[in-house]
Steps between C-alpha positions, in 0.01 A plus 500: 500500500862531407583190299179464302454769239163671472487428129447129417694548177807591708458180699478299179806683367701418812391137490591480131844648572553253786398210278736628232783501754412147611490388137844653439646327806346168399648544153846548652449198725396294199811611312716412800339157525570444131866587561512266800348220292759555226781500756369180659485337157865592444593367845316175426685467169836562669424251777402239242826557314694479825323176591595351162864603545510361854355176365782489245752554781359195676599297194860625510592293807367180343679571173824574686473165680441322169802671342715411800385137485570487126841656550586251773383209287730611217815514715753233438515240773841468669 
């Protein structure tokens, strides 16, 4: 028959080897997914930090306007 061995034990052995290969591949995929999850967590952390810093930059313009107004109010009138 070609593909199917005459001995059922050989068939079971081949199936076991194939399942072992599948298990190995799935283990590598699982490891890769763990690495991707860790990388995404780092990206999320960096984006959160960036968002905080950009929020602080939004405050700079308002503070600069307040400093300018204070400076102008302290000038001597001529």
